[in-house]
C-alpha positions as CSV (number, residue, x, y, z in Angstrom):
1,M,6.1,58.2,45.3
2,T,9.2,56.3,46.4
3,D,10.7,57.5,49.7
4,A,14.4,58.1,50.0
5,T,15.0,55.3,52.4
6,L,13.0,52.2,53.4
7,P,12.8,50.5,56.8
8,A,15.0,47.5,57.2
9,N,12.3,45.6,59.1
10,R,10.1,44.7,56.1
11,R,10.3,43.1,52.7
12,I,10.5,45.1,49.5
13,K,7.1,45.1,47.9
14,M,6.9,44.1,44.2
15,G,4.3,44.6,41.5
16,M,4.3,42.7,38.3
17,V,3.3,43.4,34.7
18,G,2.8,40.3,32.6
19,G,3.5,36.7,33.7
20,G,-0.1,35.5,33.6
21,P,-1.5,32.1,32.7
22,G,0.6,30.3,30.2
23,A,3.6,32.6,30.5
24,F,7.0,31.1,31.1
25,I,9.3,33.8,32.4
26,G,6.9,35.4,34.8
27,E,7.1,32.5,37.3
28,V,10.9,32.4,36.9
29,H,11.0,36.0,38.0
30,R,8.6,35.4,40.9
31,M,10.7,32.4,42.2
32,A,13.9,34.4,41.9
33,A,12.4,37.4,43.7
34,R,11.2,35.4,46.7
35,L,14.2,33.1,47.1
36,D,16.2,35.2,49.5
37,N,13.0,36.4,51.4
38,Q,13.8,40.0,50.7
39,I,10.9,40.7,48.3
40,E,7.1,39.9,48.3
41,L,4.7,40.1,45.4
42,V,1.8,42.4,46.4
43,C,0.0,43.3,43.2
44,G,0.0,42.9,39.5
45,A,-1.5,43.4,36.0
46,F,-0.7,39.9,34.7
47,S,-2.3,39.9,31.3
48,S,-3.8,42.1,28.6
49,S,-7.0,40.1,29.4
50,A,-8.6,41.4,32.7
51,E,-10.1,38.0,33.3
52,K,-6.7,36.2,32.9
53,S,-5.1,38.8,35.2
54,R,-7.7,38.1,37.9
55,Q,-7.1,34.4,37.4
56,A,-3.4,34.8,37.9
57,G,-3.9,36.9,41.0
58,A,-6.2,34.3,42.5
59,D,-3.6,31.6,41.8
60,L,-1.0,33.7,43.5
61,F,-3.3,34.3,46.5
62,L,-3.2,38.1,46.1
63,D,-5.8,40.5,47.5
64,P,-8.3,40.8,44.6
65,S,-8.3,44.6,45.0
66,R,-4.6,44.6,44.1
67,V,-5.1,42.7,40.9
68,Y,-5.5,45.2,38.1
69,D,-7.1,45.2,34.6
70,D,-4.0,46.9,33.0
71,F,-0.7,48.4,34.1
72,Y,-2.0,52.0,33.7
73,Q,-4.7,51.3,36.3
74,M,-2.1,49.6,38.5
75,M,0.3,52.6,38.5
76,E,-2.6,55.0,39.3
77,K,-4.1,52.9,42.1
78,E,-0.8,51.9,43.7
79,A,0.4,55.5,43.8
80,L,-2.6,56.4,46.0
81,L,-1.7,53.8,48.6
82,P,0.4,54.8,51.7
83,E,4.1,54.1,51.8
84,G,4.6,50.7,53.3
85,E,1.5,49.3,51.7
86,R,2.0,50.2,48.0
87,M,4.5,48.5,45.8
88,D,8.1,49.7,45.9
89,F,9.0,48.6,42.4
90,V,7.5,46.9,39.4
91,S,8.8,43.8,37.6
92,I,8.1,43.8,33.8
93,V,7.9,40.3,32.3
94,T,6.1,40.9,29.0
95,P,7.1,40.4,25.4
96,N,9.6,42.9,24.1
97,H,7.1,45.4,22.6
98,L,5.5,45.9,26.0
99,H,8.7,46.6,27.9
100,F,8.8,50.4,27.4
101,P,5.2,51.4,28.0
102,P,4.9,50.0,31.5
103,A,8.4,51.1,32.4
104,E,7.6,54.6,31.4
105,A,4.3,54.6,33.3
106,A,5.9,53.2,36.4
107,L,8.8,55.7,36.5
108,K,6.5,58.6,35.9
109,A,4.3,57.3,38.8
110,G,7.3,57.2,41.1
111,F,8.2,53.5,41.1
112,H,11.5,51.8,40.5
113,V,11.6,49.3,37.6
114,M,13.1,45.8,37.1
115,S,12.7,44.6,33.5
116,D,13.3,41.4,31.6
117,K,15.7,41.9,28.8
118,P,15.9,43.5,26.3
119,A,15.1,46.9,27.8
120,T,12.9,47.9,24.9
121,L,11.7,47.0,21.4
122,N,14.2,49.3,19.7
123,L,17.1,51.7,20.2
124,D,15.0,54.8,20.1
125,E,12.8,53.6,22.9
126,A,15.9,52.6,24.9
127,K,17.3,56.1,24.6
128,K,14.0,57.7,25.6
129,L,13.8,55.4,28.6
130,K,17.3,56.4,29.6
131,E,16.2,60.0,29.5
132,I,13.2,59.3,31.7
133,I,15.3,57.4,34.2
134,G,17.7,60.3,34.4
135,E,14.8,62.8,34.9
136,T,13.2,60.8,37.7
137,G,16.4,59.6,39.4
138,L,14.7,56.3,40.1
139,L,16.4,52.9,39.9
140,Y,16.2,50.6,36.8
141,G,17.4,47.1,36.6
142,L,17.7,44.7,33.7
143,T,17.7,40.9,34.2
144,H,20.7,39.7,32.2
145,T,20.5,36.5,34.2
146,Y,23.9,35.0,33.5
147,L,25.6,37.9,35.2
148,G,24.2,36.6,38.5
149,Y,26.4,33.4,38.5
150,P,29.2,33.4,41.1
151,M,31.8,32.1,38.6
152,V,30.9,34.9,36.1
153,K,31.6,37.4,38.9
154,Q,34.8,35.5,39.6
155,A,35.9,35.7,36.0
156,R,35.2,39.5,35.9
157,A,37.1,40.0,39.1
158,M,40.1,38.0,37.9
159,V,40.2,40.1,34.7
160,K,39.9,43.3,36.6
161,D,42.7,42.2,38.9
162,G,45.0,41.6,36.0
163,K,45.3,37.8,36.3
164,L,45.2,37.4,32.5
165,G,47.1,40.6,31.7
166,E,45.9,42.6,28.7
167,I,42.8,41.0,27.1
168,R,43.4,40.0,23.5
169,K,40.7,37.5,22.4
170,I,37.1,36.7,23.3
171,L,35.1,33.8,21.9
172,V,31.5,33.6,23.0
173,E,28.7,31.4,21.7
174,Y,25.1,30.6,22.5
175,P,23.7,27.7,20.5
176,Q,20.1,26.4,21.1
177,G,18.0,24.0,19.1
178,W,14.4,24.8,20.2
179,L,13.6,26.6,16.9
180,S,15.3,24.1,14.5
181,Q,11.7,23.4,13.2
182,F,8.9,25.7,12.4
183,E,7.1,26.2,15.8
184,E,5.4,29.5,15.2
185,G,1.9,28.0,14.8
186,N,2.2,25.6,17.7
187,E,-0.3,26.5,20.4
188,D,1.8,24.7,23.0
189,N,4.8,26.9,22.1
190,K,3.6,30.5,22.6
191,Q,7.3,31.6,23.1
192,A,8.0,30.7,19.4
193,G,5.0,32.8,18.3
194,W,6.1,36.1,19.8
195,R,9.8,35.7,19.7
196,T,9.8,35.3,15.9
197,D,7.3,38.1,15.3
198,P,8.9,41.4,14.4
199,S,6.0,43.4,15.8
200,R,6.5,41.9,19.3
201,S,10.2,40.9,19.3
202,G,11.9,43.7,17.3
203,I,14.2,43.6,14.3
204,A,16.2,40.6,15.4
205,G,15.4,37.0,16.3
206,S,18.2,34.9,17.6
207,M,20.6,37.9,17.8
208,G,18.1,39.8,19.8
209,D,16.9,37.0,22.0
210,I,20.2,35.2,22.9
211,G,22.9,37.2,21.0
212,T,22.4,40.0,23.4
213,H,23.2,37.7,26.3
214,A,26.5,36.8,24.6
215,H,27.3,40.4,23.9
216,N,26.5,41.4,27.5
217,L,28.6,38.6,28.9
218,A,31.6,39.5,26.8
219,E,31.4,43.2,27.9
220,Y,30.8,42.3,31.6
221,I,33.7,39.9,32.0
222,S,36.2,41.8,29.9
223,G,35.4,45.2,31.3
224,S,35.5,46.6,27.8
225,L,32.8,47.7,25.3
226,M,32.1,46.2,21.9
227,T,32.7,48.9,19.4
228,D,32.5,47.4,15.8
229,V,30.9,44.4,14.2
230,C,31.1,42.4,11.0
231,A,28.0,40.2,10.9
232,D,26.3,37.4,8.9
233,I,22.8,36.5,10.1
234,N,20.5,34.0,8.4
235,I,17.0,32.5,8.4
236,Y,17.2,28.7,7.9
237,V,13.6,27.6,8.7
238,D,11.1,28.3,5.8
239,G,8.4,30.7,6.7
240,R,10.3,32.4,9.6
241,K,10.3,36.2,9.7
242,L,13.4,36.8,11.8
243,D,16.9,35.5,12.0
244,D,17.4,32.1,13.7
245,D,21.2,32.0,13.3
246,G,24.1,34.4,13.1
247,S,27.8,34.9,13.5
248,V,29.6,38.1,14.3
249,L,33.3,39.2,14.2
250,F,33.7,42.0,16.7
251,R,36.3,44.5,18.1
252,M,36.4,45.8,21.7
253,S,37.3,49.2,23.1
254,N,40.6,47.9,24.6
255,G,41.8,46.6,21.2
256,A,40.7,42.9,21.7
257,S,38.9,41.1,19.0
258,G,36.6,38.1,19.0
259,T,33.7,36.1,17.6
260,L,30.1,35.8,18.7
261,T,27.7,33.2,17.5
262,A,24.0,32.9,18.4
263,S,21.8,30.2,16.9
264,Q,18.5,28.7,17.7
265,I,18.6,26.0,14.9
266,C,21.4,23.9,16.4
267,A,19.3,20.8,16.8
268,G,20.1,18.9,20.0
269,E,21.4,21.9,21.9
270,E,19.7,23.3,24.9
271,N,21.2,26.5,26.5
272,S,24.8,26.0,25.7
273,L,26.2,29.5,26.4
274,K,30.0,29.5,26.6
275,I,32.7,32.1,26.8
276,K,36.5,31.9,26.5
277,I,38.6,35.0,27.2
278,Y,42.3,35.2,26.6
279,G,44.9,37.6,27.8
280,E,48.7,37.8,27.4
281,R,49.2,35.6,30.5
282,G,46.4,33.1,30.2
283,G,42.7,32.4,29.6
284,L,39.4,31.7,31.3
285,E,36.6,29.5,30.2
286,W,33.0,29.3,31.5
287,H,30.0,27.1,30.5
288,Q,26.5,28.1,31.5
289,M,25.3,24.5,31.6
290,K,28.1,23.7,34.2
291,P,28.0,27.1,35.8
292,Y,29.6,26.3,39.1
293,E,33.0,25.8,37.5
294,L,35.5,28.4,36.0
295,L,38.6,27.2,34.2
296,H,41.7,29.2,34.5
297,K,44.5,28.4,32.1
298,P,47.7,30.3,33.1
299,H,50.3,30.4,30.4
300,G,53.0,27.7,31.1
301,S,51.2,26.3,34.1
302,A,48.6,23.6,34.9
303,M,44.9,24.5,34.5
304,I,43.2,25.6,37.7
305,T,39.5,24.9,38.3
306,Y,37.6,27.3,40.5
307,T,34.3,26.1,41.9
308,A,31.4,28.0,43.5
309,G,30.8,27.5,47.2
310,V,30.9,29.1,50.6
311,D,34.6,28.3,51.0
312,K,36.0,31.7,50.2
313,T,39.7,30.7,50.2
314,N,40.0,31.1,46.4
315,L,37.1,33.3,45.5
316,Y,37.0,37.0,45.1
317,A,34.5,38.8,47.4
318,E,31.9,39.4,44.8
319,A,31.9,35.8,43.7
320,Y,31.8,34.6,47.3
321,A,28.9,36.9,48.1
322,A,26.8,35.3,45.3
323,C,27.2,31.8,46.7
324,R,24.7,30.1,49.0
325,V,25.8,26.5,49.6
326,P,29.1,24.6,50.0
327,S,31.1,23.4,47.1
328,G,29.7,20.3,45.5
329,H,26.1,21.4,45.9
330,P,25.5,23.0,42.5
331,E,23.6,26.2,42.3
332,G,22.1,27.2,39.0
333,Y,19.8,29.4,37.0
334,L,17.2,30.4,39.6
335,E,19.9,31.3,42.1
336,A,21.7,33.5,39.5
337,F,18.4,35.2,38.8
338,A,17.8,35.6,42.5
339,N,21.1,37.3,42.9
340,L,19.9,40.0,40.5
341,Y,16.7,40.5,42.4
342,T,18.4,40.6,45.8
343,G,20.9,43.1,44.6
344,F,18.0,45.2,43.3
345,A,16.3,45.0,46.7
346,E,19.5,46.1,48.4
347,A,19.7,49.1,46.0
348,I,16.2,50.1,46.8
349,R,16.9,50.0,50.5
350,A,19.9,52.2,50.0
351,Y,18.1,54.5,47.5
352,G,18.8,58.1,48.1
353,G,17.9,59.7,44.7
354,H,21.1,58.9,42.8
355,Y,22.2,55.6,44.2
356,R,23.7,53.1,41.7
357,G,24.8,49.8,43.0
358,S,28.3,48.9,41.8
359,D,27.0,45.7,40.1
360,L,23.5,46.9,39.1
361,I,22.8,46.0,35.5
362,G,20.7,48.8,34.1
363,I,19.8,51.1,31.3
364,D,23.3,51.7,30.1
365,E,23.6,47.9,29.3
366,G,20.1,48.1,27.9
367,V,21.0,50.8,25.4
368,R,24.2,49.1,24.4
369,G,22.3,45.8,23.8
370,M,19.8,47.6,21.5
371,A,22.7,49.4,19.7
372,F,24.4,46.0,19.2
373,I,21.2,44.5,17.6
374,E,20.8,47.4,15.2
375,A,24.5,47.3,14.2
376,V,24.4,43.6,13.6
377,V,21.2,43.6,11.6
378,G,22.3,46.7,9.6
379,N,25.8,45.3,8.9
380,S,24.5,41.9,7.7
381,A,22.1,43.6,5.3
382,S,24.8,45.8,3.7
383,D,28.0,45.4,1.8
384,V,30.0,47.3,4.4
385,K,32.6,45.2,6.1
386,W,32.5,46.8,9.5
387,T,29.8,48.8,11.3
388,K,30.4,50.8,14.4
389,I,28.1,50.2,17.3
390,E,26.4,53.5,18.2
391,D,28.0,54.9,21.4
């Protein structure tokens, strides 16, 4: 149902699946989508409860006729509307087990898809989704938020430009503390309930939830793919069904090696994602909780600090394009998220059947993320030292 090109004189129209009352990530997606004034929310199926979906629609001031009881009804009804009125794409912000079904329904109805990560509940679903995307030729985006930060793009550009020389070592970690106690039965913490439930989250806990962010960041900045893992994952909190901590040795396709840790029982930590990447001529270091800075450590020279901002003197074009305000006015998580949505909107405007934006994070990253999870969980449960990540 999606036309090859869209007029430049209107916003891209978005529908949403999930993100109803009590949901956390749905409103984050909505704020990110509207930040650059390129996207407007026009419809949704916001909950598995029709009543809660209607409540969410009313809170968002949507036309009641565009608030649906479920996503199947939404795809059917939206596809009948004329171009320019119907949604152009759907944003999926449900728990993991409900990522594939609405994505499949949307693609088969002719709509582009933007999904919260991970792409699917398991690797088989991810492979099937890739086939559907290939058959339809439609666009699919995955919100690996941290790739939207200007200094992450700066790091990637510097590595690509050879500033570090051949990459040899990658150290990436993501410690959190929010699950250091048993929170699964806490009515005020619904995130804990589904993220630790194998039927809704998948076969991994911390490795699936935040380990995939670390894996994705290592691949994105280095420009290489993770090929093999040696993993140790653990459950520290009594009564928990999925891992809440893990460490991984890994090898990259270019010959580099590294370590990855992902833990949600590091009491006192918030979202302390960090990456250090070293080549033959120096290193780079980036911290998510201070995202506007990138440290460059040239071998034999003083450390250089790059800062995000609209002064493009020292920034690569892709990093500069992701900045909005002058240096010294920090941008953060929502702006990084918004960069992903604005990039997706640009891809939709330029869509011609086979368009792929140069920095569009999509199903290939989604499949690799699920393959990473399966390799880590399988390796940790076996006596095999190294497990190859399925290509």
